C-alpha positions in Angstrom: 201.4 -174.0 -86.8 197.8 -173.1 -86.3 195.0 -174.2 -88.6 192.1 -171.8 -89.2 188.9 -172.0 -91.2 188.4 -169.0 -93.4 184.8 -168.1 -94.2 184.1 -168.2 -97.9 183.1 -164.5 -98.1 186.6 -163.5 -96.8 188.5 -165.5 -99.4 188.8 -162.6 -102.0 190.1 -160.3 -99.3 192.6 -163.0 -98.2 193.8 -163.7 -101.7 194.0 -159.9 -102.4 196.3 -159.5 -99.4 198.5 -162.3 -100.7 198.7 -160.6 -104.1 200.4 -157.6 -102.5 203.6 -159.6 -101.9 203.3 -162.7 -104.1 202.3 -163.8 -107.6 199.2 -165.9 -107.0 198.5 -168.9 -109.3 195.0 -170.3 -109.1 192.4 -172.2 -111.2 190.6 -169.9 -113.7 187.9 -170.5 -116.3 189.2 -171.1 -119.8 186.7 -170.6 -122.7 182.9 -170.4 -122.3 181.8 -171.1 -118.8 178.7 -171.3 -116.8 178.7 -168.7 -114.0 180.1 -169.6 -110.6 177.4 -171.3 -108.6 175.8 -169.9 -105.5 177.2 -171.3 -102.3 175.8 -174.7 -101.5 174.8 -175.5 -105.1 176.8 -178.0 -107.0 177.8 -177.0 -110.4 177.5 -178.9 -113.7 180.4 -177.1 -115.3 180.5 -177.2 -119.1 183.9 -175.5 -119.6 187.5 -176.1 -118.8 189.9 -174.7 -116.2 193.6 -174.1 -115.9 196.1 -172.8 -113.4 197.3 -169.3 -114.2 198.6 -166.2 -112.4 195.6 -164.1 -111.4 195.1 -160.3 -111.3 191.8 -160.3 -109.5 190.8 -162.7 -106.7 187.3 -162.9 -108.2 188.8 -164.6 -111.3 189.7 -167.6 -109.1 187.4 -170.6 -109.5 187.7 -173.0 -106.6 184.6 -175.0 -107.8 186.5 -176.5 -110.7 186.1 -180.2 -111.5 189.4 -180.8 -113.3 192.0 -178.7 -115.0 193.4 -178.9 -118.5 197.0 -179.1 -117.3 198.5 -179.6 -113.9 199.5 -176.5 -111.8 203.1 -177.3 -112.5 202.7 -175.8 -115.9 202.1 -172.4 -114.3 205.3 -172.7 -112.3 207.4 -174.3 -115.0 206.4 -172.9 -118.4 207.2 -175.0 -121.5 209.5 -172.3 -122.8 211.5 -169.8 -120.8 214.7 -167.9 -121.3 217.2 -169.0 -118.6 220.5 -167.6 -120.0 221.6 -164.7 -122.2 224.9 -165.0 -124.0 227.0 -162.8 -126.3 230.0 -163.9 -128.3 233.0 -161.8 -129.1 236.5 -161.4 -127.7 235.2 -162.2 -124.2 232.1 -164.5 -124.4 229.6 -163.5 -121.7 226.9 -165.8 -120.3 224.5 -164.5 -117.7 221.5 -166.1 -116.1 218.1 -164.4 -116.8 215.9 -166.4 -114.4 213.6 -164.0 -112.6 212.4 -165.9 -109.6 209.1 -164.4 -108.3 207.7 -165.5 -104.9 204.6 -167.4 -105.9 201.6 -168.8 -104.0 199.9 -171.8 -105.6 196.3 -171.7 -104.5 193.3 -174.0 -104.9 194.9 -177.3 -105.9 193.6 -180.7 -104.8 195.3 -182.5 -101.9 196.9 -185.2 -104.1 198.9 -182.5 -105.8 200.3 -181.2 -102.5 202.3 -184.4 -102.2 203.8 -183.7 -105.6 204.5 -180.1 -104.5 206.6 -181.4 -101.7 208.7 -183.2 -104.2 209.0 -180.0 -106.4 210.1 -178.0 -103.4 212.7 -180.6 -102.5 213.9 -180.9 -106.1 214.3 -177.1 -106.6 215.7 -176.1 -103.2 219.4 -175.2 -103.0 219.7 -177.6 -100.1 218.6 -180.5 -102.2 221.5 -180.3 -104.6 223.9 -180.2 -101.7 222.3 -183.2 -100.0 222.2 -185.2 -103.3 225.9 -184.6 -103.9 226.9 -185.4 -100.3 224.7 -188.6 -100.4 226.3 -189.7 -103.6 229.8 -189.1 -102.1 228.9 -191.2 -99.1 227.8 -194.2 -101.2 231.2 -194.4 -102.9 
């Protein structure tokens, strides 16, 4: 893997390219806000921020100080339909989960450690490993 530094003025173009193939979740301003500061100026932000899917790279605010809720809430909504069922002679249950490839952008480094845990917990491989580990312990 190669690490590269992306100039700040190229960020909207980069995020826009990601948006062609992925749903991009990033910090956005919620409620009344002071405008985004000029580069090099620290901001005294009066408003609040939250992680949400964005439609325009310019809506993203990487100068946020803290968010109302963690980025997990954008990935795991409090309510979502996961199955559809119908009763009758032949009951039918079908999953309705629409997995959309998602990029979580602009979170602080401490959250990246939690993301690794989320990835492990929700990968198909994880359930197989957990089951095989439990079987080995017996």
